C-alpha positions, 0 to 999 in steps of 0.5 A: 500500500502506498504512503498516504499523503492526503489528509482526507484519506483516513480509513483503510478502505479509502486508501485501498480505493485510492490506490486502485484508482491510482493504477487506472489514472495513467490509462484514463489520461492516455485515453482522454485526449482522443475521447475529447477530440472525437467526443466519444464515450469512455467505454474502456474507462467504464469497463475498468471502473466496473471491474474495480467495483466502483459502480457498486460503491454506494449500493447498500450492504443488504444487497451486497454493496459497500454502502459507501458514505458521502465522504467515501463517494467524493474521494472516489469522484475527485480521484477519478476526475484527475484522470478524466473529468468526463469519466468522473462526472459520468460515474458520479451521476450513476452512483449519486442516483443510487445514493439518493434512492438509498437515503430518501427511500422514495422508491418501493423497497421491491423496486429499489432492491431489483435495481441494486441486484442488477447493479451488483450482478450485471453491472447495470448503469442508471441516470435520471434524465430530466432536463428539457429544451423548454424547461432548462435545468430541473433545479429551477422547477420547470414542469416537464413537457414530456407527457405520460398518458395512461394506457391499458397496462401502464403508460405511454410516454412521449417527449424529448430530453436533453443532457442525457449523460452516459446515454451510450451505456445506460441500461435504465433511463429515469425519465420525468414526465407530466402525467395526464390527466391530473398533471402530477410529475412522475419519474418513470424507470424506462429500460434502454431496449424500450420500443420508441426510445432512441438517442439523438447524437446531438452532443457537440460542446466546448467541454465535457465532450466525452460524457455524450450527454445526448438528447433522449427521444421518447416516441410513444414509449410503452411502460408498465404501471410499476414503471412509475417509481416516484412522484417528482419534487421540485429541484432534485428532491424534497430536501438537501441532496448531499449526493450532488457534491459529486459535482464539485468533487469532479471539478476539484479533481480536474483542477488538481490535475491542472495544478499537477501539470503546471508543477511538473512543467515548472520543475522541468522547463528551463529557458536559456535566459535562466540557469535553473528551471522556472520552479525557482522563480518567485512568481511561479512559486507564488502562483503555485501557492495560490493554486494550492491555497484555493484547492485547500480551501475548497477541499476542506469546505467540501469534506467538512460539509460531507462529514456533517452529512455523514455523522449527523443525519438528523441535521441534514435538513439544515445543510441546504445552504452549505451544500449549495455554497460548496458547489459554488465555491469549489467550481469557481475555485477550480476555474481559477486554479486551471487559469493560474496553471495555464499562466505558469505554463504560458503559451504551451498551455494553449496547444491542443497536445497539452492537457491544460487546454482540455482542463480549461474547457472541461472545468468551465462546465461546472459553472452550469451544473446545479445549483448555478451561482445565482441560485446559491446566492438566492439561498444564502440571501433568503437564509439571511433575511427570510430564515423562517420562510 
């Protein structure tokens, strides 16, 4: 086992998982450039993650899983994302959904058990697909235009979803739809092989290209009555959602990779105007310290809030503002860290062959994951002035 130098790796299990991911990082980094250029999903990475048991991470003990804590989950997210941000973010949606279901109990035990068994035995992957062209992020409360119409034996679902992350490998899509005729918003568990379900390969973005967050088209998809697994609450749930910290963990991981790239460059690069590598230049050291300070602040904030979530479940309802603040703090810090890393490396960082160019694009995607900065500020403002509302 490697020497543990990360203050947040405290248990034997955490260190073992970290060591396992360490062996995968060179592969992920090697594949990342081509995956980004071609906007291809990281199939090989996910095969490696499945083999390492990391897609089973949060499945409850009663179904044979590790029932990892929020802190455990974030440590995995951060580390995987150092190898490839798109792989990390994609893994986070799958594991995060299982964690949400585990903690909220919003599905029937029978349905949840069936899914968990399939995750454990068959390696199935699942994600919620809720965003639509007209509604934008579901965190803002827009009602789905996707419709679920009662038919004999179940429902017929028609609509279009966007940002369907993991689309190429999902075994189940959890689709939100407005249910006729009463207008309730339901969540439906839709198998990939359903007739009328197809993927429109529309994903062509600046960053996070390998998530393949394509459009999901549902054209009269028939599902059984028990496919309606839950009623949808505004946003991502009826209360604070700790699992969403996988988002800042991912972008902290990307920023850490950028920091390491810049430090490695500074140790080796020596222009002929100097008799030593640029690591000795005071301004390079100052910039490096600035990166480390921002990462330290973001990581301590995130893992402290995760610790509160894990150890004081009775206080989770009080952590909404902190969870939102972590996301805003960490994602903005990550953007700043990558920018500083590029300033250290200089013009070399703009080359397509340099991973910093990809980190720069990928890390910006965090600004648009939920909750956005304006929602965080609204939450904090309400807490200050309308605490009883």
